[in-house]
NUFILO-792573 format. One record per atom (N, C-alpha, C): x, y, z. Coordinates in steps of 0.05 Angstrom, whole numbers, plus 32768, in hexadecimal, padded with zeros to 4 digits. Example, Ala and Ser with C-alpha at 12.3 -4.5 7.8 and 13.67 -1.06 7.14 Angstrom:
<atoms>
81087F8E809C 80F67FA6809C 81087FBE809C 81017FD3808E 81117FEB808F 81028001809D 
</atoms>
This chain:
<atoms>
829D7EA77E2C 82937EB27E45 829E7EA17E5C 82AA7EAE7E71 82B57EA07E88 829E7E937E98 82A07E797E9E 828B7E6B7EAD 82957E5F7EC6 82AD7E667ECF 82B87E5B7EE8 82B87E717EFD 82AC7E6B7F14 82A97E7F7F29 82C47E817F39 82CD7E9A7F3C 82E67E9F7F4B 82DF7EA67F68 82E47E927F7A 82DC7E957F96 82F07EA57FA6 83087EAA7F9C 831C7EB87FAC 83247EA77FC4 83217EB37FDC 83287EA57FF4 83127E937FFE 82FB7E957FF1 82E47E847FF9 82E57E6A7FE9 82D07E597FED 82CD7E407FDF 82AF7E3A7FDF 82A57E287FCE 82897E217FCF 82817E167FEA 82937E077FF7 828D7DFB8011 82897E118026 829A7E258026 82987E3B8039 827F7E4C8033 82797E508019 82617E5F8012 82487E51801C 82467E378018 822E7E288020 822C7E28803F 82427E26804C 82427E248069 823B7E3F8076 82467E55806C 82457E6E807A 82317E82806E 822A7E7F8054 821A7E948047 82007E8B803B 81FF7E73802F 81E77E6A8020 81CF7E6A8033 81BB7E7A802B 81A27E7E803A 81A77E898056 81BE7E96805A 81C47EA18075 81C97EBF8073 81DB7EC88061 81E17EE58060 81ED7EEC8045 81EC7F05803E 81F67F0E8023 82147F0A8022 821E7F088009 823A7F078004 82417F157FEA 82547F277FEB 825F7F347FD3 82787F267FCB 82797F1D7FB2 82917F107FA7 829D7F227F91 82B27F2F7F98 82BF7F417F84 82CE7F2F7F6F 82CB7F387F56 82D97F2A7F40 82D17F0C7F3F 82B87F077F43 82AE7EEB7F43 82B37EDE7F28 82AF7EEE7F13 82B47EE47EF8 82C77EF87EEA 82E17EF47EED 82F57F087EE3 82F37F0B7EC4 82F37F237EBC 82F27F297E9F 82D87F217E92 82C27F217EA2 82A87F177E97 829F7F287E7F 82977F1A7E6A 828C7F267E52 82717F1A7E4D 825C7F2A7E4F 82417F1F7E4C 823C7F157E2F 822D7EFF7E2E 82287EF27E14 82117EFF7E05 82067F157E10 81F07F237E04 81F37F417E0A 81ED7F527DF6 81F07F6F7DFB 81D57F7C7DFF 81D57F967E03 81BC7FA47E0A 81A87FA37DF3 81B17FA57DDA 819F7FA47DC3 81927F897DC1 81A17F747DC5 81967F597DC4 81827F547DDA 81887F5E7DF2 81767F5C7E08 815B7F6A7E02 815D7F827DF7 81457F907DEF 81357F817DDA 81447F737DC8 81377F637DB4 81277F4C7DC0 81327F407DD5 81237F2A7DE2 810A7F357DEF 810B7F4D7DF9 80F47F597E06 80DE7F607DF2 80E37F5E7DD9 80CF7F637DC4 80C17F497DBB 80CB7F327DC5 80C07F197DBD 80A77F117DCE 80947F057DC1 807A7EFE7DCE 807D7EEA7DE4 808F7ED77DE1 80917EC07DF4 80A37EC67E0C 80B07EDD7E0D 80C47EE37E21 80B97EF77E35 80BC7EF07E4F 80B37F027E64 80C67F1A7E67 80BB7F327E67 80CC7F497E6B 80BB7F5F7E78 80CA7F717E85 80BD7F887E93 80CE7FA17E90 80C27FB77E90 80CF7FD17E8F 80C57FE17EA7 80D87FE97EB8 80D17FF97ED0 80DE80147ECE 80CD80297ED0 80D680447ECE 80D080537EE8 80E380617EF2 80DF806F7F0C 80E6808C7F09 80D8809D7F17 80DD80B97F18 80E680C07F34 810080C57F38 810A80CA7F53 80FE80E37F60 80F680F77F50 80EB810F7F5B 80CF810B7F67 80BE80FC7F59 80A380F87F63 80A080DE7F72 80B380CC7F6F 80B080B27F7C 809E809F7F6D 809680A77F55 808380967F45 809280807F37 808580687F36 809080517F29 807C80477F14 808580407EFD 807480357EE8 807E801A7EDF 806C80087EDA 80737FED7ED1 80657FE67EB7 80757FDD7EA3 806A7FD47E8A 80737FB77E85 80627FA77E79 80687F8C7E73 806C7F887E55 80807F787E4D 80847F727E31 806F7F5F7E26 80707F597E0C 80847F617DF9 80827F7F7DF2 80997F8B7DEC 809B7FA77DE6 809F7FAB7DC8 80957FC17DBE 809B7FC97DA2 80B87FD47DA2 80C77FCE7D8D 80E37FD77D8C 80E67FF57D92 80D380057D88 80D680227D8C 80D2802B7DA9 80C880197DBA 80C380217DD6 80DD802A7DE3 80F3801D7DDD 810C80237DEB 8117803E7DE1 811180457DC9 811A80607DBF 810A80767DCB 80F2806F7DD6 80E180847DE2 80E680897DFF 80F780797E0B 80FD807D7E28 810A80987E2C 810080A77E3F 810B80C27E45 812280C17E58 812480D77E67 813B80DA7E7A 813680CC7E95 811D80C47E9A 811780B77EB4 8126809C7EB5 813180967ECD 813F807C7ED0 812C80647EC9 813780507EBC 812780397EB4 813880207EB6 812980097EB8 81367FEF7EB8 81267FDC7EA7 81347FCD7E96 81277FB87E86 81307F9D7E93 811C7F8C7E98 81227F717EA3 81177F5C7E90 81277F497E89 811F7F337E77 81247F197E86 810E7F097E89 810F7EF17E99 81197ED97E88 81267EC67E96 812E7EAD7E8B 813E7EAF7E70 81517EC17E70 81617EC47E58 81707EAA7E51 81777E9A7E65 81857E817E60 81737E6D7E50 81597E727E50 81477E617E40 81487E687E22 81527E7F7E1C 81507E897E01 816A7E8E7DF3 81807E927E02 819A7E987DF7 81AD7E827DFF 81B47E717DEC 81C67E5A7DF3 81E07E627DFF 81EC7E797DF7 82067E817E00 82057E8A7E1E 81EE7E8F7E28 81EB7E977E44 81EB7E807E57 81DF7E6A7E4F 81DA7E537E60 81F37E477E6D 820A7E457E5F 82227E387E6C 822A7E467E86 82257E5F7E8A 822C7E6D7EA3 82217E5E7EBB 82097E527EB8 81FC7E467ECE 820B7E2E7EDA 821D7E237ECA 822D7E0C7ED4 82407E157EEB 82467E2F7EEC 82567E397F02 82487E377F1D 822E7E327F1C 821F7E317F35 82167E147F3C 82257E017F31 821E7DE57F36 82257DDB7F52 82307DED7F62 82337DE67F7F 82197DE77F8E 82047DF07F80 81E97DF07F8A 81D97DDD7F78 81C87DCC7F83 81B97DB97F72 81AA7DC87F5B 81AD7DBD7F44 81A17DC97F2C 81837DCC7F2E 81767DB97F3B 81597DBA7F3D 814F7DD17F4E 81617DDF7F5C 815A7DF77F6B 815B7E107F59 81677E0D7F42 816B7E247F30 81517E2C7F22 814C7E467F20 81357E4F7F11 813C7E597EF6 81497E707EF5 81507E7B7EDA 81657E917EDE 816D7E9C7EC7 81807EB27EC6 81717ECA7EBA 816C7EDE7ECB 815F7EF67EC1 81757F0C7EBD 81717F1C7EA8 81837F327EA3 81747F4C7EA5 81807F5F7EB3 81757F7A7EB5 81897F8E7EA9 817E7FA27E9D 818F7FB77E91 81837FD27E9A 81947FE37EA6 818A7FFC7EB2 819980147EA7 818A802A7EA5 819680447EA0 81A1804F7EBA 81AD80667EB9 81B880737ED1 81A180787EE5 81A3806D7EFD 818F80707F12 8178805C7F10 8179804A7EFC 816480377EF8 816580207F0C 814E80167F13 814D7FFF7F26 81307FF77F29 812A7FE57F3B 810F7FDC7F40 81067FE37F5C 81167FF37F6A 810E7FFB7F85 81167FE77F9A 81167FEF7FB3 811D7FDD7FC9 81077FC77FCB 810F7FAE7FCC 80FC7F987FCD 810B7F7F7FD9 80FC7F697FDA 81097F507FE2 80FE7F3A7FD0 810C7F247FCF 81037F0C7FC0 81017EF47FD2 80F17EE17FCA 80ED7EC97FDB 81007EB27FD3 81167EB97FC6 81287EA57FBC 81457EAF7FBD 81587E9C7FBC 81747EA37FBB 817A7EAE7F9F 818C7EC27F9E 81947ECD7F84 81B17ED67F85 81BF7ED17F6E 81D97EDB7F69 81D77EF27F55 81E17F097F5B 81DF7F217F4A 81FB7F277F3F 81FE7F1F7F25 82187F227F18 82187F3C7F07 822B7F4E7F0C 822D7F667EFC 823A7F5F7EE2 822C7F637ECC 82367F5C7EB1 82437F737EA3 82367F8B7EA5 82407FA37E98 823A7FBB7EAA 82497FD07EA8 82447FE87EB7 82467FE47ED5 823A7FF67EE4 823C7FF67F01 82207FF77F0E 821C7FE87F22 82037FE97F31 820A7FEB7F4F 81FC7FFD7F5C 81FF80007F7A 81E97FEF7F87 81F27FDD7F98 81DF7FCC7FA7 81DE7FD47FC4 81C67FD87FCE 81C17FDC7FEB 81B37FC37FF5 81BB7FBA800D 81AF7FA3801A 81A57FAA8035 818D7FA1803C 81817FA78056 817A7F8E8065 81657F908075 815E7F7A8087 814C7F658079 813F7F55808A 812E7F40807F 81117F4A807E 81037F428069 80E77F4A8065 80D67F31805E 80BC7F34805F 80AA7F1E8059 808F7F278050 807C7F15804D 80627F1C8042 80537F308053 80597F32806C 804C7F46807E 805A7F61807E 80707F638070 807F7F7D806F 806E7F918060 806E7FAB8069 80607FBF8059 806C7FC2803D 805B7FC9802A 80657FCF800F 80547FE68004 805F7FF57FF2 8051800B7FE6 803980027FD7 802280107FDB 800980087FCD 8003801A7FB6 8014802E7FB1 800E80427F9C 801E803C7F83 802980247F80 803A801D7F69 803680007F62 80377FF97F48 80357FDD7F3F 804E7FCD7F45 80637FDA7F4D 807C7FCC7F53 807D7FC77F71 80867FAF7F79 80877FA87F95 809F7FB67FA2 809A7FCB7FB1 80AF7FDB7FBD 80AB7FDD7FDB 80C17FDB7FEA 80C07FDE8007 80C07FFC800D 80AC8006801C 80AA80238020 80BE802E8034 80C6801E8047 80D98027805B 80F380188057 81068026804A 811F80188042 813780248051 81458013805E 815E801C806C 817480088065 818780128055 819D8000804D 81B07FFB8064 81B87FE28067 81CC7FDB807B 81E87FD8806F 81E97FD18055 82027FCF8047 81FF7FD9802B 82157FE2801F 82137FED8003 822D7FE77FF5 822C7FDF7FDB 82437FDA7FCB 823E7FE37FAE 82537FEA7FA0 82517FEE7F84 825E7FD77F76 824F7FCA7F64 82597FB27F56 82627FBA7F3A 82797FB07F32 82847FB47F17 82827F997F08 82877F9A7EEE 82847F817EDE 82957F6A7EEA 82887F537EED 82957F3C7EF9 82907F397F17 82887F4E7F25 82817F4C7F41 82667F3E7F44 82617F317F5B 82487F237F5F 823F7F257F7C 82267F297F80 821A7F2B7F9B 82067F147F9E 82097F057FB4 81F67EF07FBB 81E37EFB7FD1 81C97EF67FCD 81B57EFE7FE1 81A37EE67FE8 81A07EE08002 818D7ECB800A 81707ED58007 815D7EC3800A 81417ECB8009 813A7EDF801D 81287EF28015 811B7F058027 812D7F1C8030 81467F1D8027 81587F33802E 81517F4A801C 814A7F618028 81447F798019 815C7F838009 81577F8C7FF1 816D7F977FE1 81637FAB7FCD 81757FBD7FC4 816E7FD27FB2 81867FD77F9F 81827FD27F85 81977FD57F72 81927FED7F60 81A67FFE7F5C 81A380167F4B 81BA80187F38 81B4801D7F1F 81C880207F0B 81D8803A7F0F 81F380387F0D 8204804F7F11 821080557EF5 820580697EE8 820C806D7ECC 81FC805C7EBA 81FC80617EA0 81ED80517E8D 81FB80377E87 81EC80257E7A 81F8800B7E72 81FD7FF87E88 81EB7FF77E9C 81EE7FE57EB3 81DE7FCB7EAD 81ED7FB57EAA 81E07F9B7EA5 81E77F887EBC 81D27F7B7EC7 81D57F697EDD 81C87F4E7ED6 81D77F387EDB 81CC7F1D7ED7 81C37F127EF2 81AB7F097EF5 81A07EFF7F0E 819B7EE17F0B 81AA7ED17F1A 81A67EB47F1A 81957EAD7F33 817C7EA77F2E 81697EA27F44 81647E847F48 815E7E7D7F61 81597E617F69 813D7E5D7F73 81317E477F6B 81167E417F73 81137E3A7F90 80FE7E447F9C 80F87E3D7FB8 80DA7E3B7FBB 80CE7E237FB4 80B17E207FB7 80A87E237FD3 80917E307FD7 80867E337FF2 807C7E187FFD 80797E178017 806E7DFF8022 80527DF98017 80437E0E8013 80287E0B8007 80297DFF7FEC 803C7E087FDB 80407DFD7FC0 80487DE07FC1 805A7DD97FD3 80637DBD7FD6 804C7DAB7FDE 803D7DB37FF3 80287DA27FFD 80117DA07FE9 800B7DB67FDC 7FF57DB67FC8 7FFD7DA47FB0 80157DA77FA7 801E7D977F90 801F7D797F96 802A7D737FAE 802C7D577FB6 80117D4A7FB9 7FFF7D577FC8 7FE57D4B7FCE 7FD47D497FB4 7FD67D5D7FA3 7FC77D5B7F89 7FD07D437F79 7FEB7D3E7F78 7FF57D287F69 7FED7D0D7F76 7FEF7D0B7F90 7FE87CF37F9E 7FCA7CED7F9A 7FB97D017F9D 7F9C7CFD7F9A 7F957CF27F7F 7FA37CFC7F6A 7F9C7CF37F4F 7FA27CD57F4B 7FB37CC97F5C 7FBB7CAD7F58 7FAD7C9A7F6B 7F9D7CA47F7D 7F917C937F92 7F757C8A7F8A 7F6F7C717F91 7F557C667F8C 7F417C707FA1 7F287C747F99 7F147C7D7FAD 7F0C7C667FC0 7F167C4E7FBA 7F117C387FCC 7F217C3A7FE6 7F367C4A7FE5 7F477C4E7FFC 7F3A7C62800F 7F327C5A8026 7F227C6A8039 7F2D7C6A8055 7F257C7D8064 7F2A7C7D8081 7F1C7C66808D 7F2A7C56809D 7F1E7C3E80AA 7F237C3F80C8 7F117C3280D7 7F157C3080F4 7F0A7C1680FE 7F147C0080F3 7F0B7BE580FC 7F117BDF8119 7F237BEF8124 7F2B7BEC8141 7F1B7BFF8153 7F057C098149 7EF57C1D8158 7EEC7C128173 7EF07C218188 7EE87C1981A3 7ECF7C2981AB 7EC07C1E81BD 7EA87C2B81C7 7EB07C4581D5 7EA17C5A81CF 7EA77C7481DB 7E8F7C8081EA 7E947C8E8200 7E807C9C820E 7E7E7CB98205 7E907CC181F2 7E917CDD81E8 7E8F7CDD81CA 7E777CD981BF 7E747CD681A2 7E7B7CEF8192 7E7E7D05819E 7E857D1E8190 7EA37D22818E 7EB37D11819B 7ED07D16819D 7EDE7D098185 7EF17D198179 7F057D0D8167 7F1D7D068179 7F1F7CEC817F 7F327CE48194 7F4E7CDF8189 7F607CD9819A 7F7C7CD48192 7F7F7CBD817F 7F6E7CA98182 7F707C928170 7F697C998153 7F557CAB8150 7F4D7CB48136 7F647CC48128 7F717CD58138 7F877CE4812D 7F9F7CD28126 7FA37CBD8136 7FB87CAA8130 7FB27C9C8116 7F997C958110 7F927C8880F7 7F977C9B80E0 7F8F7CB580E3 7F947CC980CF 7FB27CCC80C9 7FC17CCD80DE 7FDE7CD080DB 7FEA7CB880CC 7FDF7CA180D1 7FE97C8980C4 7FE37C8A80A6 7FCC7C95809E 7FC57C988082 7FD97CAB8075 7FDE7CC18081 7FF17CD58076 800D7CCA8074 80167CBC8089 80317CB18089 80357C9C8073 801F7C8E806C 80207C7A8058 802A7C86803D 80247C9F8039 802C7CAC8020 80447CBF8023 80457CCD803A 805B7CE0803E 80747CD28048 80727CBA8052 808A7CAC805D 80987C9B8049 80917C9D802F 809E7C8D801B 80B27C9F800B 80CC7C9C8011 80E07CAE8004 80E07CAD7FE5 80DC7C957FDA 80DC7C937FBD 80C47CA17FB1 80AD7C9E7FBE 80957CAC7FB4 80987CCA7FB5 80A37CD47FCC 80A87CF17FCE 80BC7CFA7FB9 80D27CEB7FB5 80E67CF37FA2 80DB7CF47F86 80CA7CE17F7F 80BE7CE07F65 80AD7CF87F60 809D7D007F74 808D7D187F70 809F7D317F6F 80B27D337F82 80C27D4B7F84 80D37D4F7F6B 80DF7D3A7F61 80EF7D3C7F48 80DE7D467F31 80C67D3B7F2F 80B47D447F19 80AD7D627F1D 80A67D697F36 809E7D847F3C 80B47D997F37 80CC7D937F40 80E27DA67F3F 80EE7DA87F23 80E87D957F11 80F37D977EF6 80DE7D9F7EE1 80C67DA67EEB 80B27DAF7ED8 80BC7DC87EC9 80B87DCA7EAF 80C27DE17EA0 80B67DFC7EAA 80C77E107EA9 80BE7E2B7EB1 80A77E347E9E 80AA7E2D7E84 80967E347E70 808D7E1B7E62 807A7E0C7E6E 80727DF27E63 80687DF47E46 805C7E0A7E3F 80517E0D7E24 80667E0E7E0F 807F7E147E17 80957E167E04 80A67DFD7E03 80A17DEA7E16 80B27DD27E17 80A97DBE7E01 80BB7DAB7DFC 80B47D967DE8 80C47D997DCF 80C17D857DBE 80CF7D847DA4 80BC7D7C7D8E 80C07D887D77 80AF7D827D5F 80BB7D6B7D4F 80D37D627D56 80E07D4D7D46 80E17D337D56 80E17D1D7D47 80E47D027D53 80FD7CF57D46 81107CF07D57 812A7CE57D4E 812A7CC67D53 81357CB87D40 81387C9B7D43 81537C947D4E 81567C7B7D58 81707C727D62 81867C737D4C 817E7C6C7D34 81927C6C7D1E 819B7C887D17 81887C9B7D18 818E7CB77D12 81A07CC37D28 819B7CBB7D41 81AB7CC57D57 81C77CBA7D55 81CA7CA07D50 81E47C937D4D 81F47CA07D37 81E77CA67D21 81F57CB27D0A 81FF7CCE7D12 81EE7CDD7D1F 81F67CF97D27 820D7CF97D3A 820D7CE67D4D 82237CE57D60 823D7CDC7D53 823B7CC97D40 82537CC07D32 825F7CD77D21 824F7CEA7D18 82587D007D08 82627D177D1A 82637D137D35 826E7D277D47 825B7D397D55 82417D347D53 822D7D447D60 82307D427D7F 82297D577D8D 82297D577DAA 820D7D5A7DB5 82097D4F7DCD 81EF7D537DDA 81F07D6E7DE9 81DB7D7D7DE6 81D97D977DF4 81BF7D977E04 81C17D9F7E1D 81A97DA27E2D 81997DBA7E23 817F7DB67E1D 816F7DCB7E13 816F7DE37E26 816F7DFB7E1B 816E7E137E2B 81547E127E3C 81577E157E56 81407E147E68 81397DF87E71 81457DE37E67 813E7DC87E6F 81467DC47E8D 81367DB67E9B 813B7DB07EB8 813E7D927EBC 81557D8B7EC7 815B7D6E7ECB 81657D6A7EE8 815E7D537EF2 81677D4A7F0D 81657D2C7F0E 81727D207F21 81707D037F24 816E7CFB7F42 81637CE37F46 81617CD97F62 81687CBB7F62 81787CB37F76 817F7C977F79 81697C8A7F8A 815B7C777F7E 81457C6A7F8C 814F7C547F9F 813D7C4B7FB1 81457C387FC5 814A7C1C7FBA 81407C177FA1 81447BFC7F95 815C7BFC7F83 816E7C107F85 81877C147F76 81827C1E7F5A 81697C217F51 81647C2E7F38 81677C4C7F3B 81677C5A7F25 81697C787F26 81537C837F15 81487C9A7F1D 81347CA87F0D 81407CC37F04 813F7CC77EEB 81477CE17EDF 812D7CF07EDB 812D7D097EE4 81167D1B7EE0 811F7D307ECC 810F7D327EB6 81167D467EA1 80FD7D557E99 80FC7D6E7E9F 80E67D7F7E97 80CB7D737EA0 80CB7D6B7EBA 80B27D617EC6 80AB7D447EBF 80BC7D367EB1 80B77D1A7EAA 80CB7D087EB8 80C27CF27EC5 80D47CDF7ED1 80DD7CC97EBE 80F67CC27EBF 81017CAD7EAE 810F7C997EC0 81037C817EC5 81117C6D7ED5 81297C627EC6 813F7C5F7ED4 81587C577EC8 81647C407ED8 816B7C2A7ECA 81757C127ED8 81917C0A7ECF 81987C0D7EB6 81B27C057EAC 81C87C187EB6 81DF7C0D7EBB 81F57C1C7EC6 81FD7C337EB4 82007C2E7E9A 82087C427E87 81F37C597E86 81DA7C517E87 81C57C657E86 81C47C767EA0 81CB7C6A7EB7 81CD7C797ED0 81E37C8E7ECE 81FA7C867EC3 82107C987EC0 82087CAF7EAD 81FA7CA87E98 81F17CBD7E85 81DF7CD17E93 81CC7CC77EA3 81B97CD97EB0 81C87CED7EC2 81DC7CE47ECF 81EB7CF67EE1 81FC7D0A7ED1 82077D017EBA 82177D137EA9 82057D287E9D 81ED7D217E96 81DB7D357E8A 81D57D4C7E9E 81D67D467EB8 81D17D5B7ECC 81EA7D6B7ED2 82017D617ECA 821A7D6F7ECF 82227D837EB9 821D7D7B7EA0 82287D8A7E8A 82137D967E78 82187DAE7E6E 82067DBA7E5B 82087DAD7E3F 82207DA47E39 82247D977E1F 823A7D827E22 82377D6B7E15 824C7D567E16 82457D417E00 82587D307DFC 82557D1A7DE9 82517D007DF8 823A7CF37DF6 82347CDD7E08 823C7CC27DFD 823D7CAE7E0F 823F7C927E06 82247C8A7DFB 82247C7F7DE3 820B7C777DD6 820C7C587DD2 81FB7C4A7DE0 81F97C2D7DDC 81DC7C247DE3 81D87C0A7DE4 81BD7C007DE9 81B27C097E04 81C47C0E7E17 81BA7C167E32 81B37C337E33 81C17C447E25 81BC7C617E26 81A87C6B7E11 81A57C5C7DFB 81957C667DE4 81797C6D7DEC 816A7C5C7DFB 814E7C637E02 814B7C7D7E11 815D7C827E24 815C7C9B7E34 81627CB37E22 81777CB17E13 817F7CC77E01 81697CCE7DEE 815D7CBA7DE1 81487CBF7DCE 81307CCC7DDB 81297CC37DF3 81117CCE7E01 81167CEC7E07 812E7CF27E11 81347D0E7E18 81367D207DFF 81427D167DEA 81437D257DD1 81277D2A7DC6 81177D167DC6 80FD7D187DB9 80E87D277DCA 80EE7D2B7DE4 80DC7D3D7DF3 80E77D597DF5 80FF7D5E7DE9 810A7D797DE8 811B7D817DFF 81227D6F7E11 81347D767E27 81517D787E1E 81587D6A7E08 81727D6B7DFC 816F7D717DDE 81857D7A7DD3 81867D7C7DB5 81A37D767DAC 81A67D717D93 81C07D6B7D87 81CB7D847D79 81E67D877D7B 81F27D9E7D6E 820E7D957D64 
</atoms>
């Protein structure tokens, strides 16, 4: 499977400067000769699994009715689908199909910790999910067949939506641009841009590479919850500099200044913020499925590497690193922080975030980090 993005006359620098989070971009032949690593039958098989998120959306163009079903599905459900247009959507396929995950390396011009997952949709002729918008950046890669994409204006939580359907659909849809995408073509959409994709003919498969964009509320809630769990109740609001006041009911400027000082004590520490943010942004999408049932020893790891084994990042594993102010480095892996001090281990941490699979340097400096990541299931040997 081709994993190198063909920019044509563009470049990653031009894309980030002119398009990222600014306006849509159609890239023709982004992945020349693209051959999907999964076919329709395999995708349907994933939708029958208990642990995998999937949806089936059926629409009746004549009545305007939309139906939504959630997986797991019985295998015979797909044989029962009638002539009405339908779309099957399977979430986080990169978590389940190893051959799909390498494609994501083509998007390393965007920080990996921003990446969410790779969803695959498969539509019959006329199938789609209706005009809608998303709160995140997404690259829509046409894998098989043809899909017509319409793009409209910006929408938000106050935008009207249809109330007579379980599917989030914009009731007043006016397309401003329209394209038909063939295999290998890719459309980028910034957050909140309205769009509507419809299968043209049967066998339409689209791969959606979505990027995480936590809301301000999620960020503040997560940060303050974590800070509060680590603070002693002995730490209190104090006002030893209190001056005599003739207005006992007033919350004066001095009180607000003391409050601001308390908040800045925690929010003004870059390393503290980075520690929380790295943990938060690398938390597994499905925590209940993370982890490893095996415990590997240093001797077993050394033997495996000597016999030619490679390190592989677990499907769905989330890794990131931060350079701390004391020259140490913290590697974040699936919500766990790993302080790193040795030079070889720092290099290893950065390599782990660059490559899906590679053969590492194994010595006394790198062994503890490798073993920790293998034994928590963020890496495996192959």
